[in-house]
N, C-alpha and C positions, 0 to 999 in steps of 0.2 A: 394406519393408512392415510397417504397424502391424498388430497383433495384434487387431482389434475386438473377439471374440470374450474375451477378458482382459484386464479396465483393472487397474492396479497400485492408482491411486487413484479413488474418487468423489467427485468435488466438489460442490461446491453453486452457482450464484448466483441471484440474485434477480433479478426486474423489477417491480417497486415491491413487493406484499406477497407477490408468489408466490415460491414456490422451485423452482427446477430442479435433476436433479441433472447431473454433469457427469464422467462418467467421461475418464480418462485415464492416458497412459502414463507411467512417471520418468522416459524422455529429455523428455518436451515438460515434466516440472518442471525439470529439469536446464536445459535452454537457453533459459528461462525468467529465467533469473538473469543473464542478459547488461545487459539494461536496467538494472535497479535498479542493480546494481552501479554504473555511469557513473553514476549519480544519486548512489549513498552517496558516491561517490571524490570529487566534487567540493565536500563538504564538508573534506576532507582532514582527518579523525579518525584519530589515533593509533593505529596497530596495537595491538592488546594492549588497547584499551577496550572499555566495555560496551556492549551494543546490545540495549535491550529492547523485543520485540513485544508489542503486545496484538491477540489475534486472537481467533477460536474456531475449533473444531477443526473445523466446516463449511466453514470458510474457508481451508481448507490451499491450493488452487490457489492463491488469491492470494497468499498469504503464504508460503509455503513458499520460494518463488522470491529474497524480502528476503532470507530469511536465510539462504539459501543463498550469495547474494552477500556476506553480511555473513561471511563464512568465509572465503571465495575472498579477500579482501581485508583479513583475519589482524584482524578483528574477533573480539570473544568474543559469543557470543546467550543471552539468555535470555526468559523468557517468561510472560506471565501472562493471564488473560480478558479479554476486551472486555467487560467486564460490572462493574454497580456491588458485585456480591459480590464480587470481586475484588480490588477497589480498594486494599484492605490487604497484599496481597500486593506489589501495583505502588510502593505506596510503599514500602515494605518494600525490593523491588527495586532500585529509584532509590539510597536511599540505604545500602544495604551496598556495593551495587557500585559507586557513583558513575558512573554510564552517561552515556553521553555523546548518545545519542540512544534517542529512543522513537516508535516506526512504531505507526500504529493508534489513537489517545488518541482515545474516543468520548465523545459527551455521559454518559454510562453510566458509566464510569471517573469523568469528573470528579463527576458528584455523587454518586459514594460516599466519593469523596474528602472530598466538603463533609458529608457524614454522619458522615463518623468525625470529623471538626473538623480534617481537613488543608488550609492551604490549598493550592492548586493551584500558584497562582503562585508560591509559595517554590520548593516539592517541584519544580517543572519550569524553575527558575531556570538560566540556563546551558547549556542544553544543546539541541538541533535537536528540532525533537516536530513529525513528520508527524502532523496533526491530519482528523479525515474530518470529511466538510462539517455534520454536525452538532455540532460540538465544534469549527468552525476559529476562529471569530467568537470564543470566547470563548480561546482560547488564543490568538491574535494581539493580543489588549488585554494579555498579561500583560505585566511590563518585564521584558527582559532574558532573552526565549527566544524562541528561532530559530524562530518557528514555519515552517511547510511544510503545502501541503494534498496530502491522498491520499485515495485513494479506489479500492471496488472497482466497475468496472463491467462489470457483468456478472463474466464468469471471469478477468478481469485487473484487475492492480493499479496504477490510475495513482498516479506518484510525482512529487510536484516535483523538481527539483534546488536546487544554493545561486541560481540565478537569480530560481528563484520567477515565471516568468512563464507555466504552465501545467505541468500534470502529463503524463509521459513515458509513453510504452506503446512495446515493442517494435514499430518498424515493420518487422522482418525478420516478425515473427510475425502482424502484424494490419494492416487496412486499416483506419481510420477515418475515418468523413465524418459530416456532419450537414447535410444536405440541405436539410431543414427545423427546422432547430434542436434538432432530439433525435439524441444519439450512436447511428452505427449501425457495428458489428462485423462482420465478414467475418474467417474465418482463411486467413493465406496460404502457412504450410506445412501438410504432411501432418500430420493431426490424429487423434486415435483418436477426437474427436468435432465435426469439421468444422463450423463454423457459416457459416451465409448472411444475410448483413442481416439478423443481429439487431440489433432495434430492443429497445437499455438502456434506454428510458422516461427516459431521464437527458437534460436540458435542459442544453444547450453548445452548443460549437464548436469545430473541430479547427483549430491551427495548422499546416503542413506547414512553413515555414521552418526554416531549422537553425538551435538555440537558442545563445545566448550562450556556455553551458558551453561548448559542442561539440559536441554530441550531434547526431544527422541525426534523429533519432525525434519521431513526432509529439507534439503536446502537444493534449492538450483540457482547455480553458475552459469552468469548469462555470457557466450562466446564475445570475446571484444570488451 
């Protein structure tokens, strides 16, 4: 039984511009690493390589499972803020550690790199880059960048695999639907803060057919 009175972490998710607190227990975060581990493994990144996560502290619930998945696969993690003000650190970490992949790049980071006089296409070349919706088109247009989509869907991180045909979320944990063209989430397993028909406000569709990467998880395809 989950003790609802004592969360281990209080995360946050956004519906449009409105923020909602999301208390969780540590086991929820731990088990959420299973799905991203499958997606990361599909890229066959060699153990011992570095992976950079760009996120904010309040996005712990969404991005901590990704970082934990990297550890499970023998990858070395490092992180920076998803913010134009931390773009200098992003460039430095990529250069110093020759990171193999970056997750969570947003428009703010790209703008920050440009303000510092860096060419993001050169910095990101030769790497897997999971980019958020506000940055994906810019990253996908960069030569020699293996661009994939990622997005915070309520308290869940959607992540594309090597196939790149929609962002996976864990089908054991979540039921995703889009009856009216907007993604709705329901929690499936016991959680400290269950979700029932959460309207994420994000336009898109849900693909339930198995992915060509072999994952049985549902995939979210955002509109536009």
